[in-house]
N, CA, C and O of each residue as an XYZ file, in Angstrom:
628
protein
N     191.521    102.216    277.560
C     191.160    100.811    277.502
C     191.823    100.100    276.335
O     192.114     98.906    276.402
N     192.059    100.848    275.270
C     192.668    100.246    274.101
C     194.018     99.619    274.407
O     194.381     98.609    273.804
N     194.768    100.207    275.339
C     196.076     99.669    275.699
C     195.961     98.349    276.466
O     196.885     97.537    276.442
N     194.846     98.136    277.136
C     194.650     96.913    277.909
C     194.007     95.808    277.080
O     194.026     94.641    277.471
N     193.444     96.174    275.945
C     192.679     95.243    275.136
C     193.591     94.321    274.342
O     194.454     94.788    273.599
N     193.405     93.015    274.495
C     194.190     92.059    273.720
C     193.309     91.201    272.821
O     193.804     90.285    272.165
N     192.008     91.485    272.783
C     191.098     90.743    271.929
C     190.618     89.431    272.504
O     189.772     88.769    271.903
N     191.143     89.034    273.664
C     190.760     87.749    274.249
C     190.094     87.883    275.609
O     189.433     86.955    276.074
N     190.263     89.011    276.233
C     189.695     89.190    277.571
C     188.789     90.409    277.582
O     188.854     91.255    276.690
N     187.958     90.487    278.586
C     187.081     91.632    278.772
C     187.613     92.429    279.957
O     187.704     91.910    281.069
N     187.960     93.672    279.719
C     188.437     94.539    280.781
C     187.324     95.489    281.166
O     186.810     96.221    280.319
N     186.946     95.487    282.434
C     185.941     96.400    282.968
C     186.648     97.305    283.962
O     187.363     96.831    284.845
N     186.445     98.604    283.816
C     187.078     99.566    284.706
C     186.009    100.151    285.618
O     185.032    100.739    285.155
N     186.210     99.982    286.929
C     185.327    100.598    287.921
C     185.825    102.020    288.135
O     187.009    102.241    288.390
N     184.909    102.984    288.030
C     185.291    104.401    288.143
C     184.648    105.073    289.352
O     184.395    106.277    289.326
N     184.383    104.319    290.399
C     183.800    104.899    291.601
C     182.442    105.521    291.322
O     181.605    104.930    290.640
N     182.236    106.698    291.844
C     180.959    107.392    291.688
C     180.692    107.765    290.235
O     179.567    108.112    289.875
N     181.718    107.694    289.410
C     181.552    108.016    287.981
C     181.028    106.832    287.186
O     180.700    106.995    286.011
N     180.936    105.647    287.777
C     180.379    104.499    287.084
C     181.411    103.486    286.657
O     182.286    103.112    287.438
N     181.311    103.037    285.403
C     182.201    102.005    284.890
C     182.271    102.105    283.377
O     181.415    102.711    282.734
N     183.313    101.495    282.824
C     183.422    101.434    281.377
C     184.119    100.160    280.955
O     184.841     99.536    281.732
N     183.884     99.784    279.695
C     184.482     98.589    279.109
C     184.449     98.750    277.600
O     183.736     99.599    277.066
N     185.226     97.925    276.928
C     185.140     97.871    275.477
C     184.105     96.838    275.103
O     184.007     95.784    275.732
N     183.329     97.144    274.070
C     182.319     96.226    273.576
C     182.968     94.872    273.342
O     184.023     94.787    272.714
N     182.351     93.828    273.838
C     182.962     92.495    273.817
C     182.656     91.710    272.556
O     182.769     90.484    272.558
N     182.277     92.373    271.492
C     181.892     91.666    270.269
C     182.975     90.725    269.759
O     182.668     89.679    269.187
N     184.240     91.088    269.961
C     185.305     90.229    269.446
C     186.054     89.486    270.542
O     187.071     88.850    270.267
N     185.564     89.555    271.791
C     186.228     88.806    272.856
C     186.175     87.323    272.511
O     185.133     86.803    272.112
N     187.295     86.658    272.669
C     187.369     85.242    272.349
C     187.835     84.998    270.924
O     188.109     83.861    270.543
N     187.923     86.050    270.144
C     188.392     85.914    268.773
C     189.860     85.524    268.767
O     190.621     85.947    269.638
N     190.256     84.733    267.804
C     191.668     84.364    267.697
C     192.479     85.466    267.040
O     193.707     85.393    266.988
N     191.790     86.496    266.532
C     192.487     87.600    265.883
C     192.732     88.714    266.883
O     191.855     89.551    267.094
N     193.889     88.746    267.496
C     194.218     89.801    268.443
C     194.319     91.146    267.757
O     194.234     92.180    268.419
N     194.501     91.159    266.421
C     194.589     92.425    265.701
C     193.224     93.082    265.539
O     193.153     94.245    265.142
N     192.144     92.375    265.834
C     190.802     92.929    265.703
C     190.431     93.757    266.912
O     189.259     94.056    267.140
N     191.430     94.124    267.678
C     191.224     94.718    268.985
C     190.421     96.008    268.983
O     189.233     95.974    269.303
N     191.006     97.126    268.641
C     190.364     98.407    268.853
C     189.632     98.956    267.645
O     188.758     99.810    267.794
N     189.966     98.487    266.452
C     189.402     99.071    265.254
C     187.883     98.958    265.203
O     187.219     99.895    264.759
N     187.326     97.858    265.636
C     185.884     97.665    265.510
C     185.179     97.544    266.866
O     184.097     96.964    266.951
N     185.779     98.082    267.906
C     185.174     98.002    269.238
C     184.910     99.397    269.755
O     185.652    100.331    269.453
N     183.865     99.537    270.527
C     183.526    100.848    271.077
C     183.539    100.791    272.597
O     183.258     99.758    273.204
N     183.870    101.924    273.189
C     183.844    102.019    274.648
C     182.401    102.190    275.099
O     181.638    102.949    274.501
N     182.039    101.488    276.144
C     180.712    101.609    276.751
C     180.917    102.185    278.138
O     181.714    101.667    278.920
N     180.199    103.256    278.442
C     180.293    103.899    279.750
C     178.908    103.943    280.382
O     177.915    104.222    279.709
N     178.852    103.667    281.671
C     177.591    103.773    282.418
C     177.838    104.550    283.703
O     178.952    104.573    284.225
N     176.794    105.180    284.200
C     176.877    105.886    285.479
C     175.950    105.193    286.473
O     174.905    104.672    286.083
N     176.319    105.181    287.742
C     175.480    104.514    288.748
C     174.297    105.392    289.122
O     174.308    106.595    288.858
N     173.283    104.804    289.732
C     172.180    105.624    290.237
C     172.665    106.470    291.415
O     173.567    106.068    292.149
N     172.067    107.628    291.583
C     172.397    108.482    292.724
C     171.825    107.850    293.990
O     170.660    107.454    294.020
N     172.643    107.759    295.029
C     172.212    107.184    296.304
C     172.777    108.016    297.450
O     173.756    108.742    297.277
N     172.162    107.906    298.605
C     172.699    108.510    299.820
C     173.627    107.469    300.448
O     173.166    106.463    300.987
N     174.919    107.714    300.376
C     175.912    106.742    300.832
C     176.006    106.732    302.351
O     176.134    107.773    302.995
N     175.938    105.517    302.905
C     176.106    105.311    304.341
C     177.460    104.658    304.603
O     178.204    105.101    305.478
N     177.782    103.605    303.850
C     179.015    102.849    304.054
C     179.403    102.194    302.734
O     178.569    101.557    302.090
N     180.656    102.345    302.328
C     181.107    101.779    301.052
C     181.682    100.371    301.166
O     182.148     99.813    300.172
N     181.656     99.791    302.360
C     182.175     98.436    302.543
C     181.456     97.474    301.600
O     180.227     97.403    301.601
N     182.204     96.747    300.810
C     181.633     95.722    299.941
C     181.069     96.223    298.623
O     180.529     95.432    297.850
N     181.181     97.526    298.346
C     180.610     98.058    297.109
C     181.258     97.432    295.871
O     180.573     97.136    294.892
N     182.551     97.236    295.915
C     183.239     96.614    294.779
C     182.812     95.174    294.572
O     182.635     94.730    293.437
N     182.647     94.446    295.660
C     182.171     93.062    295.556
C     180.748     93.024    295.019
O     180.406     92.153    294.219
N     179.917     93.967    295.457
C     178.545     94.035    294.955
C     178.534     94.396    293.474
O     177.712     93.882    292.716
N     179.445     95.281    293.055
C     179.598     95.611    291.637
C     179.868     94.332    290.848
O     179.212     94.062    289.843
N     180.844     93.546    291.315
C     181.191     92.296    290.638
C     179.992     91.350    290.580
O     179.737     90.726    289.550
N     179.265     91.249    291.679
C     178.095     90.361    291.730
C     177.025     90.817    290.743
O     176.420     89.993    290.057
N     176.790     92.124    290.672
C     175.796     92.648    289.734
C     176.190     92.375    288.294
O     175.348     92.026    287.466
N     177.486     92.536    287.997
C     177.961     92.261    286.637
C     177.727     90.796    286.289
O     177.173     90.480    285.236
N     178.154     89.906    287.182
C     178.015     88.480    286.912
C     176.555     88.037    286.847
O     176.208     87.150    286.067
N     175.706     88.650    287.660
C     174.266     88.356    287.634
C     173.725     88.546    286.214
O     173.013     87.687    285.694
N     174.064     89.666    285.600
C     173.579     89.953    284.246
C     174.345     89.160    283.182
O     173.750     88.674    282.221
N     175.669     89.030    283.355
C     176.519     88.338    282.377
C     176.094     86.881    282.217
O     176.014     86.371    281.099
N     175.822     86.211    283.344
C     175.446     84.798    283.291
C     174.057     84.569    282.706
O     173.699     83.444    282.358
N     173.281     85.640    282.603
C     171.980     85.556    281.938
C     172.109     85.844    280.443
O     171.118     85.807    279.715
N     173.326     86.129    279.987
C     173.566     86.373    278.575
C     173.157     87.757    278.103
O     172.901     87.958    276.916
N     173.092     88.711    279.019
C     172.673     90.061    278.652
C     173.799     90.810    277.938
O     174.969     90.449    278.066
N     173.445     91.848    277.190
C     174.466     92.659    276.509
C     175.403     93.320    277.519
O     175.032     93.556    278.669
N     176.622     93.615    277.066
C     177.632     94.194    277.944
C     177.138     95.469    278.622
O     177.364     95.649    279.819
N     176.481     96.343    277.899
C     176.017     97.595    278.503
C     175.054     97.336    279.665
O     175.103     98.025    280.684
N     174.194     96.355    279.505
C     173.265     96.004    280.579
C     174.000     95.387    281.770
O     173.622     95.610    282.920
N     175.050     94.611    281.490
C     175.865     94.041    282.570
C     176.538     95.159    283.361
O     176.590     95.107    284.590
N     177.051     96.168    282.662
C     177.681     97.302    283.344
C     176.655     98.076    284.167
O     176.948     98.497    285.286
N     175.461     98.265    283.623
C     174.406     98.961    284.370
C     174.056     98.202    285.646
O     173.910     98.798    286.713
N     173.922     96.883    285.528
C     173.599     96.061    286.696
C     174.725     96.130    287.721
O     174.472     96.194    288.924
N     175.963     96.118    287.247
C     177.115     96.190    288.147
C     177.154     97.515    288.888
O     177.281     97.545    290.113
N     177.044     98.615    288.143
C     177.101     99.946    288.756
C     175.944    100.138    289.736
O     176.126    100.697    290.817
N     174.767     99.677    289.356
C     173.609     99.808    290.239
C     173.780     98.967    291.499
O     173.499     99.435    292.602
N     174.237     97.741    291.339
C     174.412     96.855    292.492
C     175.434     97.430    293.467
O     175.211     97.429    294.677
N     176.540     97.915    292.949
C     177.561     98.516    293.804
C     177.052     99.755    294.510
O     177.247     99.910    295.716
N     176.406    100.635    293.776
C     175.902    101.884    294.364
C     174.827    101.613    295.407
O     174.875    102.157    296.511
N     173.860    100.775    295.058
C     172.761    100.499    295.984
C     173.240     99.817    297.262
O     172.616     99.958    298.313
N     174.343     99.079    297.175
C     174.853     98.385    298.363
C     175.420     99.347    299.397
O     175.653     98.948    300.538
N     175.646    100.600    299.028
C     176.228    101.573    299.960
C     175.175    102.274    300.813
O     175.518    103.143    301.615
N     173.919    101.919    300.658
C     172.833    102.589    301.385
C     172.747    102.197    302.853
O     172.023    102.837    303.617
N     173.465    101.166    303.260
C     173.417    100.708    304.643
C     174.801    100.359    305.151
O     175.775    100.386    304.399
N     174.880    100.034    306.416
C     176.157     99.706    307.056
C     176.514     98.250    306.776
O     175.664     97.363    306.849
N     177.781     98.021    306.455
C     178.260     96.661    306.233
C     178.272     96.287    304.765
O     177.771     97.019    303.911
N     178.851     95.138    304.493
C     179.022     94.712    303.120
C     177.817     94.100    302.453
O     177.778     94.019    301.225
N     176.831     93.665    303.213
C     175.691     92.986    302.588
C     174.324     93.509    303.008
O     173.321     93.156    302.387
N     174.257     94.328    304.032
C     172.958     94.759    304.569
C     172.076     95.482    303.555
O     170.852     95.357    303.607
N     172.669     96.227    302.645
C     171.870     97.029    301.716
C     171.961     96.549    300.272
O     171.581     97.278    299.355
N     172.455     95.339    300.059
C     172.495     94.841    298.681
C     171.089     94.834    298.112
O     170.137     94.480    298.808
N     170.951     95.223    296.845
C     169.609     95.289    296.263
C     169.020     93.909    296.022
O     169.738     92.938    295.781
N     167.697     93.846    296.092
C     167.002     92.617    295.696
C     167.044     92.554    294.170
O     167.399     93.536    293.518
N     166.687     91.417    293.606
C     166.646     91.281    292.149
C     165.677     92.301    291.549
O     165.934     92.860    290.482
N     164.564     92.537    292.241
C     163.567     93.497    291.748
C     164.128     94.915    291.749
O     163.939     95.654    290.784
N     164.822     95.305    292.832
C     165.429     96.634    292.892
C     166.479     96.802    291.796
O     166.557     97.847    291.149
N     167.274     95.769    291.600
C     168.324     95.823    290.598
C     167.722     95.960    289.204
O     168.177     96.782    288.409
N     166.712     95.165    288.908
C     166.063     95.239    287.587
C     165.444     96.619    287.351
O     165.528     97.153    286.245
N     164.826     97.195    288.379
C     164.236     98.530    288.245
C     165.315     99.573    287.970
O     165.111    100.490    287.175
N     166.451     99.433    288.624
C     167.547    100.369    288.428
C     168.142    100.240    287.026
O     168.465    101.245    286.392
N     168.285     99.013    286.547
C     168.807     98.779    285.196
C     167.835     99.355    284.167
O     168.250     99.974    283.188
N     166.552     99.147    284.395
C     165.537     99.692    283.477
C     165.605    101.223    283.455
O     165.529    101.828    282.386
N     165.747    101.844    284.614
C     165.835    103.304    284.691
C     167.106    103.797    284.001
O     167.093    104.846    283.356
N     168.198    103.050    284.131
C     169.459    103.451    283.503
C     169.350    103.421    281.988
O     169.952    104.249    281.304
N     168.588    102.473    281.460
C     168.434    102.379    280.000
C     167.663    103.565    279.447
O     167.815    103.903    278.273
N     166.838    104.203    280.268
C     166.041    105.330    279.778
C     166.672    106.677    280.096
O     166.181    107.707    279.636
N     167.759    106.691    280.878
C     168.438    107.945    281.230
C     169.271    108.424    280.057
O     169.818    107.606    279.317
N     169.379    109.738    279.869
C     170.262    110.267    278.821
C     171.702    109.841    279.081
O     172.085    109.626    280.231
N     172.505    109.717    278.024
C     173.912    109.325    278.154
C     174.642    110.260    279.093
O     174.518    111.480    278.990
N     175.415    109.676    280.026
C     176.221    110.476    280.942
C     175.471    110.978    282.153
O     176.043    111.703    282.967
N     174.196    110.615    282.300
C     173.406    111.084    283.431
C     172.846    109.880    284.161
O     172.211    109.024    283.545
N     173.073    109.800    285.469
C     172.515    108.685    286.224
C     171.016    108.866    286.326
O     170.512    109.989    286.288
N     170.310    107.766    286.455
C     168.858    107.832    286.565
C     168.447    108.725    287.725
O     167.468    109.464    287.618
N     169.175    108.670    288.826
C     168.854    109.495    289.982
C     169.235    110.946    289.812
O     168.708    111.808    290.515
N     170.144    111.238    288.888
C     170.601    112.610    288.688
C     169.808    113.340    287.622
O     170.026    114.534    287.415
N     168.892    112.664    286.936
C     168.137    113.317    285.879
C     167.420    114.559    286.380
O     167.418    115.595    285.714
N     166.820    114.456    287.541
C     166.057    115.578    288.067
C     166.940    116.747    288.487
O     166.511    117.899    288.430
N     168.177    116.458    288.911
C     169.061    117.527    289.379
C     169.923    118.106    288.276
O     170.550    119.150    288.459
N     169.962    117.433    287.125
C     170.779    117.914    286.020
C     172.255    117.614    286.199
O     173.078    118.127    285.441
N     172.614    116.795    287.185
C     174.024    116.466    287.415
C     174.497    115.534    286.317
O     173.943    114.448    286.145
N     175.525    115.948    285.564
C     176.076    115.094    284.534
C     177.545    115.404    284.332
O     178.047    116.431    284.786
N     178.219    114.509    283.650
C     179.637    114.651    283.407
C     179.875    114.240    281.962
O     179.316    113.244    281.504
N     180.692    114.988    281.245
C     180.945    114.667    279.849
C     181.813    113.439    279.729
O     182.522    113.064    280.663
N     181.750    112.812    278.561
C     182.583    111.642    278.296
C     184.053    111.991    278.436
O     184.833    111.200    278.967
N     184.439    113.168    277.966
C     185.843    113.586    278.074
C     186.264    113.725    279.526
O     187.386    113.363    279.880
N     185.372    114.250    280.383
C     185.694    114.384    281.803
C     185.852    113.012    282.452
O     186.765    112.807    283.253
N     184.969    112.069    282.113
C     185.064    110.720    282.669
C     186.350    110.038    282.208
O     187.048    109.413    283.006
N     186.659    110.161    280.914
C     187.869    109.547    280.387
C     189.105    110.138    281.046
O     190.036    109.409    281.390
N     189.120    111.458    281.223
C     190.241    112.120    281.870
C     190.421    111.611    283.302
O     191.543    111.363    283.743
N     189.317    111.459    284.014
C     189.388    110.982    285.396
C     189.909    109.545    285.452
O     190.686    109.204    286.344
N     189.487    108.704    284.508
C     189.950    107.321    284.474
C     191.442    107.282    284.185
O     192.182    106.535    284.825
N     191.888    108.086    283.219
C     193.317    108.119    282.899
C     194.122    108.634    284.078
O     195.213    108.130    284.346
N     193.602    109.631    284.791
C     194.277    110.164    285.971
C     194.436    109.053    287.020
O     195.507    108.881    287.600
N     193.362    108.315    287.246
C     193.419    107.234    288.232
C     194.388    106.139    287.784
O     195.121    105.582    288.601
N     194.387    105.835    286.489
C     195.281    104.791    285.975
C     196.741    105.193    286.106
O     197.617    104.335    286.208
N     197.004    106.492    286.102
C     198.377    106.979    286.223
C     198.791    107.159    287.678
O     199.852    107.718    287.957
N     197.971    106.696    288.594
C     198.344    106.769    290.002
C     197.616    107.834    290.784
O     197.983    108.127    291.921
N     196.579    108.425    290.188
C     195.792    109.432    290.897
C     195.071    108.819    292.076
O     195.013    107.596    292.203
N     194.524    109.651    292.935
C     193.850    109.173    294.140
C     192.623    108.351    293.848
O     191.990    108.519    292.806
N     192.282    107.461    294.760
C     191.080    106.651    294.637
C     189.913    107.402    295.227
O     190.031    108.009    296.291
N     188.800    107.365    294.553
C     187.625    108.078    295.025
C     186.874    107.237    296.040
O     186.666    106.043    295.828
N     186.473    107.843    297.123
C     185.735    107.120    298.168
C     184.414    107.808    298.501
O     183.854    107.575    299.572
N     183.912    108.643    297.609
C     182.642    109.313    297.877
C     181.670    108.981    296.752
O     181.951    108.128    295.910
N     180.535    109.654    296.743
C     179.532    109.369    295.711
C     178.913    108.028    295.963
O     178.395    107.765    297.048
N     178.964    107.160    294.944
C     178.334    105.850    295.097
C     179.173    104.927    295.955
O     178.678    103.901    296.421
N     180.440    105.272    296.174
C     181.293    104.435    296.985
C     181.986    103.352    296.205
O     182.761    102.588    296.780
N     181.736    103.256    294.913
C     182.385    102.242    294.105
C     183.850    102.609    293.924
O     184.165    103.769    293.661
N     184.737    101.652    294.059
C     186.160    101.915    293.838
C     186.769    100.843    292.978
O     187.963    100.893    292.682
């Protein structure tokens, strides 16, 4: 992410079933482009575990979830949680909009994500399914270098 960071924009990376990541936006909008990586931290979130039926529209739902939280002035990490949850939950049914979460479902998922241990989705807590930060970063770099796109798990791409 550091290579994409220019200090003026917010870059969010969708990582499919692995969730999403972004650099802390504390200095976004700053006129100092040199303040880029030195004082910013990467934020990573994982989506809730869901039984995927159809991934149509998951990316659009991710965007909608992010904007839902962003326009309310929530912290970046909460915006990412809302985005990942919205995208994942939208894959529970057929079509692009049939299974989009209600505001209540989304809020419950965001709340559960805040209480989950780092690197573990709220739905995966019981199964012990987790992935290390290094594994997630490696997968993101692989995808950025032209690796295959993931179409399983939460369905987020």
